VEXDREN-2710 file (C-alpha; in Angstrom, 1 decimal):
% VEXDREN-2710
k/r/px/py/pz
1/MET/-26.6/-61.0/-47.1
2/THR/-27.5/-60.9/-50.8
3/ALA/-25.7/-61.3/-54.0
4/THR/-27.4/-60.1/-57.1
5/SER/-27.4/-58.6/-60.5
6/PRO/-24.7/-60.3/-62.2
7/THR/-24.6/-57.4/-64.7
8/CYS/-23.6/-54.8/-62.6
9/THR/-21.9/-52.0/-64.3
10/HIS/-18.7/-50.9/-61.8
11/THR/-18.4/-47.2/-61.6
12/PRO/-15.4/-45.9/-63.3
13/ALA/-12.9/-44.8/-61.0
14/TYR/-12.7/-41.1/-62.3
15/GLU/-16.5/-40.3/-61.5
16/LYS/-16.9/-38.5/-58.3
17/PRO/-18.6/-41.1/-55.9
18/ARG/-21.9/-40.9/-54.8
19/PHE/-21.0/-42.4/-51.4
20/GLU/-18.0/-42.4/-49.3
21/LEU/-16.7/-44.5/-46.4
22/ALA/-16.6/-41.0/-44.5
23/ASP/-20.5/-40.9/-44.9
24/ILE/-20.9/-44.5/-43.7
25/PHE/-18.7/-43.8/-40.8
26/LYS/-20.3/-40.3/-40.0
27/HIS/-24.1/-42.0/-39.9
28/PHE/-23.3/-45.4/-38.0
29/GLY/-19.9/-44.9/-36.3
30/ALA/-21.4/-43.7/-32.8
31/ALA/-23.9/-46.4/-32.7
32/TYR/-21.5/-49.3/-33.8
33/ARG/-18.6/-48.1/-31.1
34/LYS/-21.4/-48.4/-28.3
35/MET/-22.0/-51.5/-29.4
36/HIS/-18.6/-52.9/-29.8
37/LYS/-15.3/-52.4/-28.3
38/LEU/-12.7/-51.0/-31.1
39/SER/-9.2/-50.8/-30.6
40/ILE/-7.2/-47.1/-30.6
41/LEU/-6.2/-47.7/-34.0
42/GLN/-9.4/-48.7/-35.3
43/ARG/-10.8/-45.4/-33.8
44/GLN/-8.1/-43.0/-35.2
45/ALA/-8.5/-44.6/-38.7
46/MET/-12.6/-44.1/-38.8
47/ARG/-11.7/-40.4/-37.4
48/ALA/-9.0/-39.7/-39.9
49/ILE/-11.3/-41.1/-42.6
50/ILE/-14.1/-38.9/-41.5
51/ASN/-12.0/-35.7/-41.2
52/CYS/-10.2/-36.5/-44.5
53/ARG/-10.2/-33.5/-46.9
54/THR/-12.5/-31.4/-44.6
55/LYS/-11.9/-28.1/-42.9
56/ALA/-11.1/-30.3/-39.7
57/LEU/-7.3/-30.7/-41.1
58/GLY/-6.9/-27.2/-42.4
59/GLY/-6.1/-26.2/-46.4
60/GLU/-5.0/-24.0/-48.7
61/VAL/-6.6/-21.1/-50.8
62/LYS/-5.2/-21.2/-54.2
63/ALA/-6.0/-18.6/-57.1
64/CYS/-5.4/-19.0/-60.8
65/GLU/-2.7/-16.4/-62.1
66/GLN/-4.5/-16.1/-65.0
67/CYS/-8.4/-16.2/-64.9
68/GLY/-8.6/-15.2/-61.3
69/TYR/-10.6/-18.5/-59.9
70/VAL/-10.4/-19.1/-56.2
71/ASP/-10.1/-22.7/-54.7
72/GLU/-10.1/-24.0/-51.4
73/ARG/-8.5/-27.1/-50.8
74/TRP/-8.4/-29.2/-47.6
75/PHE/-5.5/-31.4/-46.6
76/SER/-5.5/-35.3/-46.6
77/CYS/-5.5/-37.2/-43.2
78/ARG/-2.6/-39.6/-44.9
79/ASN/-4.1/-42.5/-42.8
80/ARG/-3.0/-45.6/-44.8
81/ASN/-6.4/-47.0/-44.6
82/CYS/-8.1/-44.2/-46.2
83/PRO/-9.3/-44.7/-49.6
84/LYS/-8.8/-41.2/-50.6
85/CYS/-5.2/-40.6/-49.7
86/GLN/-3.5/-43.5/-51.6
87/GLY/-3.4/-42.0/-55.3
88/TRP/-0.4/-39.8/-54.6
89/LEU/1.6/-42.3/-52.5
90/ARG/1.1/-45.1/-55.3
91/TRP/2.2/-42.3/-57.8
92/LYS/5.4/-42.0/-56.0
93/TRP/5.8/-45.4/-54.9
94/VAL/5.7/-46.8/-58.6
95/GLY/7.8/-44.0/-60.0
96/ALA/10.4/-45.1/-57.7
97/ARG/10.2/-48.6/-58.6
98/LEU/10.1/-47.5/-62.3
99/ALA/13.9/-46.6/-62.4
100/GLU/14.5/-50.2/-60.9
101/LEU/13.0/-52.3/-63.5
102/LEU/15.3/-55.0/-65.3
103/PRO/14.6/-56.2/-69.0
104/ILE/13.7/-59.4/-67.6
105/PRO/10.2/-61.5/-66.9
106/TYR/8.8/-61.1/-64.0
107/TYR/5.9/-63.3/-62.1
108/HIS/3.2/-62.7/-59.7
109/VAL/3.0/-65.2/-56.9
110/VAL/0.1/-65.2/-54.2
111/THR/0.5/-67.2/-50.9
112/THR/-2.7/-67.5/-49.2
113/LEU/-3.3/-68.5/-45.2
114/PRO/-5.8/-71.1/-44.6
115/ALA/-9.3/-70.2/-43.5
116/LEU/-8.4/-72.2/-40.5
117/LEU/-5.8/-69.9/-39.2
118/ASN/-8.3/-66.7/-39.6
119/TRP/-9.4/-66.1/-35.8
120/VAL/-5.9/-66.9/-34.9
121/ALA/-4.7/-64.1/-37.1
122/LEU/-7.4/-61.7/-36.3
123/TYR/-6.5/-61.7/-32.5
124/ASN/-2.4/-62.0/-33.2
125/LYS/-2.4/-59.8/-36.7
126/GLU/1.2/-58.6/-36.3
127/ILE/2.8/-61.8/-35.4
128/VAL/0.6/-63.9/-38.1
129/TYR/1.4/-61.5/-40.8
130/GLU/5.1/-61.6/-39.8
131/ILE/5.6/-65.3/-39.5
132/PHE/3.4/-65.7/-42.8
133/TYR/5.4/-63.4/-44.8
134/GLN/8.7/-64.9/-43.5
135/ALA/7.8/-68.5/-44.2
136/SER/6.7/-67.5/-47.7
137/ALA/9.4/-65.2/-48.5
138/ALA/12.4/-68.1/-47.2
139/ALA/10.4/-70.6/-49.2
140/LEU/10.8/-68.4/-52.5
141/LEU/14.2/-67.7/-51.5
142/ALA/15.3/-71.2/-51.0
143/PHE/13.7/-72.3/-54.1
144/GLY/15.7/-69.9/-56.1
145/TRP/18.9/-71.0/-54.4
146/ASP/18.2/-74.5/-55.4
147/ALA/20.4/-75.2/-58.2
148/LYS/17.7/-77.3/-59.7
149/TYR/15.6/-74.6/-60.5
150/LEU/17.4/-71.6/-60.3
151/GLY/20.8/-71.6/-58.5
152/ALA/20.6/-68.0/-57.9
153/GLN/19.4/-65.4/-55.2
154/LEU/16.2/-64.1/-56.9
155/GLY/14.7/-60.5/-55.9
156/PHE/11.1/-59.9/-55.1
157/ILE/8.6/-57.0/-53.9
158/ALA/5.5/-58.3/-51.4
159/ILE/2.5/-56.8/-50.7
160/LEU/0.1/-57.9/-47.7
161/HIS/-3.8/-57.9/-48.3
162/THR/-6.1/-59.0/-45.8
163/TRP/-9.3/-58.5/-47.6
164/GLY/-11.3/-60.4/-50.3
165/GLN/-13.7/-58.5/-52.8
166/THR/-16.5/-58.7/-50.0
167/LEU/-14.1/-57.4/-47.6
168/ASN/-14.4/-61.1/-46.2
169/TYR/-11.1/-61.8/-44.0
170/HIS/-8.7/-63.3/-46.4
171/VAL/-4.9/-63.0/-45.7
172/HIS/-2.5/-63.3/-48.5
173/TRP/1.0/-61.6/-49.7
174/HIS/1.3/-60.8/-53.4
175/PHE/4.8/-61.4/-54.5
176/ILE/6.3/-59.9/-57.7
177/VAL/9.3/-62.2/-58.4
178/THR/12.4/-61.5/-60.6
179/GLY/12.6/-64.3/-63.2
180/GLY/16.2/-64.9/-62.6
181/GLY/19.1/-64.0/-60.1
182/ILE/22.7/-63.0/-59.2
183/THR/24.9/-66.2/-58.7
184/ALA/26.5/-66.7/-55.3
185/ASP/29.7/-65.0/-56.4
186/GLN/28.1/-62.1/-58.1
187/GLN/29.7/-62.9/-61.4
188/ARG/26.8/-63.9/-63.2
189/TRP/23.2/-63.5/-63.8
190/LYS/21.1/-67.0/-64.0
191/GLN/17.9/-66.9/-65.8
192/LEU/15.0/-69.5/-65.0
193/PRO/15.9/-72.7/-67.4
194/TYR/12.2/-72.9/-67.9
195/ARG/11.7/-69.3/-68.8
196/LYS/8.3/-68.1/-69.9
197/LYS/6.5/-71.3/-68.6
198/PHE/6.4/-71.0/-64.7
199/LEU/8.4/-70.1/-61.6
200/PHE/8.6/-72.8/-59.3
201/PRO/6.2/-75.8/-58.7
202/VAL/3.6/-74.1/-56.8
203/GLU/2.8/-77.3/-54.7
204/ALA/6.4/-78.0/-53.6
205/VAL/6.5/-74.0/-52.5
206/SER/3.3/-74.6/-50.6
207/ILE/4.5/-77.6/-48.5
208/VAL/7.6/-75.5/-47.5
209/ILE/5.7/-72.6/-46.7
210/ARG/3.4/-74.5/-44.4
211/GLY/6.3/-76.2/-42.7
212/LYS/8.0/-73.0/-42.2
213/PHE/4.7/-71.2/-41.0
214/ILE/4.1/-74.3/-38.4
215/ALA/7.6/-74.0/-37.0
216/LEU/7.4/-70.1/-36.6
217/LEU/3.9/-70.6/-35.2
218/ASP/5.0/-72.8/-32.8
219/GLN/8.0/-70.8/-31.4
220/ALA/5.6/-67.8/-31.2
221/TYR/3.4/-69.8/-29.2
222/ARG/6.0/-71.3/-26.8
223/GLN/7.3/-67.9/-26.1
224/GLY/3.9/-66.8/-24.7
225/LYS/3.0/-64.1/-27.7
226/LEU/0.0/-65.6/-28.9
227/GLN/-3.5/-64.6/-27.6
228/PHE/-6.5/-66.4/-28.2
229/PRO/-10.3/-65.3/-28.1
230/PRO/-12.8/-67.1/-25.6
231/GLU/-13.9/-69.2/-28.4
232/LEU/-10.1/-70.4/-28.8
233/GLY/-9.4/-70.3/-25.4
234/TYR/-8.8/-74.5/-25.3
235/LEU/-5.8/-73.6/-27.6
236/ASN/-3.9/-72.3/-24.5
237/ASN/-3.4/-76.0/-23.5
238/PRO/-0.2/-77.3/-25.1
239/ALA/-1.9/-80.8/-26.2
240/ALA/-4.8/-78.9/-27.4
241/PHE/-2.3/-76.6/-29.5
242/GLU/-0.3/-79.6/-30.7
243/LYS/-3.8/-81.1/-32.4
244/PHE/-4.3/-77.7/-33.6
245/LYS/-0.9/-77.8/-35.4
246/ALA/-1.7/-81.3/-37.0
247/LYS/-5.0/-79.9/-38.6
248/ILE/-2.9/-77.1/-40.1
249/ARG/-0.5/-79.6/-41.6
250/LYS/-3.6/-81.5/-43.2
251/GLN/-4.7/-78.2/-44.7
252/ALA/-3.9/-77.6/-48.2
253/TRP/-2.2/-74.1/-48.6
254/TYR/-3.2/-72.1/-51.6
255/CYS/0.3/-70.8/-53.6
256/TYR/-0.5/-69.5/-57.2
257/ALA/2.1/-68.0/-59.7
258/LYS/0.9/-66.1/-63.2
259/PRO/3.0/-66.6/-66.1
260/PRO/5.4/-63.5/-66.6
261/PHE/4.3/-60.0/-67.3
262/ARG/4.8/-59.4/-71.1
263/THR/6.2/-55.8/-70.9
264/PRO/7.5/-53.3/-68.2
265/GLU/4.1/-51.3/-68.8
266/LYS/2.1/-54.2/-67.8
267/LEU/4.3/-54.8/-64.6
268/ILE/3.8/-51.2/-63.8
269/LYS/0.1/-51.1/-64.2
270/TYR/-0.1/-54.2/-62.0
271/ILE/2.3/-53.2/-59.4
272/GLY/0.4/-49.6/-59.0
273/ALA/-2.8/-51.3/-58.8
274/TYR/-1.8/-53.9/-55.8
275/THR/0.6/-51.7/-53.7
276/HIS/-1.6/-49.1/-52.1
277/ARG/-5.2/-50.6/-52.2
278/VAL/-7.2/-50.4/-49.3
279/ALA/-10.3/-53.0/-48.6
280/ILE/-12.8/-51.1/-50.4
281/SER/-12.5/-47.6/-52.8
282/ASN/-15.3/-45.1/-52.4
283/HIS/-16.2/-45.9/-55.9
284/ARG/-17.3/-49.2/-55.2
285/LEU/-20.1/-48.2/-52.8
286/LEU/-23.3/-47.9/-54.5
287/ASP/-26.1/-47.2/-52.0
288/VAL/-26.5/-46.4/-48.3
289/ASN/-29.6/-46.5/-46.2
290/ASP/-30.5/-47.0/-42.5
291/LYS/-30.5/-50.8/-42.5
292/GLU/-27.5/-52.1/-45.2
293/ILE/-24.9/-50.9/-47.5
294/LYS/-24.5/-52.2/-51.0
295/PHE/-21.5/-52.1/-53.0
296/SER/-20.0/-53.9/-56.1
297/TYR/-17.4/-56.5/-56.2
298/LYS/-15.6/-58.8/-58.8
299/ASP/-16.6/-62.2/-58.6
300/TYR/-13.4/-64.2/-60.1
301/ARG/-15.3/-67.3/-60.1
302/ASP/-17.9/-66.1/-62.6
303/LYS/-15.6/-65.0/-65.8
304/ASP/-16.7/-63.4/-68.6
305/ALA/-15.7/-63.6/-72.3
306/GLN/-12.0/-62.2/-71.5
307/GLY/-11.7/-64.3/-68.8
308/GLU/-11.8/-61.5/-66.3
309/GLY/-14.3/-61.7/-63.2
310/LYS/-17.9/-60.2/-63.4
311/TRP/-18.9/-57.4/-61.6
312/LYS/-21.9/-58.0/-59.1
313/GLU/-23.6/-56.3/-56.2
314/MET/-23.6/-57.4/-52.8
315/SER/-25.8/-55.6/-49.9
316/LEU/-24.8/-56.1/-46.2
317/PRO/-26.1/-54.7/-42.8
318/TRP/-24.4/-51.6/-41.9
319/GLN/-23.2/-53.7/-38.5
320/VAL/-21.6/-56.3/-40.7
321/PHE/-20.1/-54.1/-43.2
322/LEU/-18.2/-52.1/-40.5
323/LYS/-17.2/-54.9/-38.9
324/ARG/-15.7/-56.6/-41.9
325/TRP/-14.1/-53.3/-42.7
326/LEU/-12.3/-52.9/-39.4
327/TRP/-10.7/-56.1/-39.6
328/HIS/-8.7/-54.8/-42.2
329/VAL/-7.0/-52.0/-40.2
330/VAL/-3.3/-52.2/-40.4
331/PRO/-1.4/-52.9/-37.3
332/LYS/0.8/-50.0/-36.2
333/GLY/3.9/-49.7/-37.6
334/PHE/3.7/-53.1/-39.9
335/ARG/5.3/-52.9/-43.3
336/ARG/2.6/-54.0/-45.8
337/ILE/5.4/-53.8/-48.6
338/ARG/8.5/-55.6/-48.5
339/TYR/11.5/-56.4/-50.4
340/GLY/13.6/-59.4/-50.4
341/GLY/16.3/-61.3/-52.1
342/PHE/19.0/-58.8/-54.0
343/LEU/16.3/-56.3/-53.8
344/ALA/16.4/-56.2/-50.0
345/GLY/18.0/-53.5/-47.7
346/ASN/20.5/-50.9/-48.2
347/THR/22.2/-53.0/-50.7
348/ARG/19.2/-52.9/-53.4
349/GLN/20.5/-50.1/-55.6
350/LYS/23.9/-51.5/-55.6
351/LYS/22.8/-55.0/-56.3
352/ILE/20.2/-53.7/-59.2
353/ALA/23.3/-51.8/-60.4
354/LEU/25.3/-55.0/-60.7
355/ALA/22.3/-57.1/-62.1
356/ARG/22.2/-54.4/-65.0
357/GLN/25.8/-55.0/-65.3
358/LEU/25.8/-58.7/-65.6
359/LEU/22.7/-58.5/-68.2
360/GLY/24.7/-55.9/-70.4
361/VAL/22.2/-53.4/-69.7
362/LEU/23.2/-49.8/-68.6
363/ARG/20.0/-47.9/-67.9
364/GLN/16.4/-48.7/-68.1
365/ARG/14.4/-47.9/-71.3
366/ALA/11.9/-45.4/-71.4
367/LEU/8.3/-46.8/-71.0
368/SER/6.1/-46.3/-74.5
369/GLN/3.5/-44.5/-72.3
370/PRO/3.4/-42.3/-69.7
371/ILE/3.4/-43.8/-66.2
372/VAL/0.1/-42.0/-64.8
373/THR/-2.1/-43.2/-68.1
374/SER/-1.3/-46.8/-67.2
375/TRP/-3.9/-46.4/-64.4
376/GLY/-6.4/-44.5/-66.5
377/ASN/-7.8/-41.2/-65.0
378/ASP/-5.9/-41.0/-62.0
379/PHE/-4.2/-38.7/-59.9
380/ASP/-1.8/-36.5/-61.9
381/PRO/0.3/-34.3/-59.5
382/GLU/1.7/-32.3/-62.5
383/LEU/-2.3/-31.4/-62.9
384/GLU/-2.6/-30.2/-59.5
385/GLU/-1.0/-26.8/-60.1
386/LYS/-3.2/-25.9/-63.3
387/CYS/-6.4/-24.0/-63.1
388/PRO/-9.8/-26.5/-63.3
389/LEU/-11.4/-23.7/-64.7
390/CYS/-9.4/-22.4/-67.8
391/GLN/-7.2/-25.2/-67.9
392/SER/-4.0/-23.0/-68.6
393/GLY/-3.5/-20.7/-65.7
394/THR/-1.4/-22.0/-62.5
395/MET/-2.9/-21.9/-59.2
396/ILE/-0.8/-20.0/-57.0
397/LEU/-0.9/-20.1/-52.8
398/ILE/-2.5/-17.3/-51.4
399/GLU/-3.6/-18.1/-47.9
400/SER/-3.1/-21.2/-45.8
401/ILE/-6.1/-22.1/-43.4
402/LEU/-5.0/-24.0/-40.2
403/PRO/-6.8/-26.8/-38.4
404/PRO/-9.0/-25.8/-35.4
405/TRP/-6.6/-27.3/-32.8
406/GLN/-3.6/-25.1/-34.1
407/ARG/-5.5/-21.9/-34.4
408/PRO/-4.9/-19.5/-31.3
409/SER/-7.7/-18.4/-29.4
410/GLY/-10.3/-16.2/-31.1
411/PHE/-8.6/-16.9/-34.3
412/THR/-11.1/-17.5/-37.4
413/ARG/-8.7/-17.4/-40.5
414/ALA/-5.0/-18.1/-40.8
415/ARG/-2.8/-15.8/-42.0
416/ARG/-2.3/-14.8/-45.4
417/VAL/0.5/-15.9/-47.2
418/ASP/2.9/-13.3/-49.2
419/SER/2.4/-14.3/-52.9
420/SER/5.2/-11.9/-54.2
END
């Protein structure tokens, strides 16, 4: 593994990538599967990404009503590990959250699982991810209810990430937290007494998260829910597990809180960049050969003049690249995006309306710029029906192309759709 060229220029998101994950899986997937045992979910994710936006999934034929240009468009796989399928989902999700914004400060909090727990997490993803969320959320809510800090119920959105920039295993939850909350009697909105400085003392929050996590992990262990790989088989011995918990207690748990966002536009841009992100995008892939895969990454320890991490390049043997990518396949049915506090559950809209009333705001003010432009050149569903050739005509559906498994025997093309 090598890291080189600190002056690497990252490929802009709007340029068509030279390489895609699908290319890597096509080229190396069969060989990797022969050498390693993959879960059903991992196999499904690889197959879905290979087939995404190809004839294998079917599609549509559209024609411009003005210039006659004809275009075949193939359907997406909709797999949540696929880098091609997240733009539209992100657009929809952020659009819905836009309507829920309050005219208050929002804070970004990151809670990180210590590396000591990585192997336990890899073999118990759903359990460890869940109890880590429960511990982090409970700590934030407890500090919110504490009158010394706020004395009210705050609200938050949480997003799970399991990767670092180099595809290493790095489990952490991103929390977007309201800078205030609704009092227990639901009669007042309380602002943080130290607004525009920090949310809560992060060292104290970290200690609470660690304590709650260890208690929940111990509960899962006693219920026989945890599985250990051969190298951690000794943890099946209760005495050994007690010593392991003592090591966890000595670990420094990383919790970081950024200053509040300045404007709703910045909040929307930030949330949009995090919610539907996957381990690596196609645009970060720089080169693929028979031995290794080169990609760009952002080194946050080496900052530029603006305080941003510098883009660099890394090359990994293809076996290592695939192994790292497969670490991040999301467990089936696991909710990567969560809502807590007064933003939780079926009462979210009612609580948001109450918060607006307590704040004296009847409706959300309009953003100063369109939401799509916050991400630069990203997917705009309104432009999808415009002709890419003449840029003025509308693309009309003229034919549907069924995927191969849905076609009757001897059927070569899909039925024509009546455009009238």
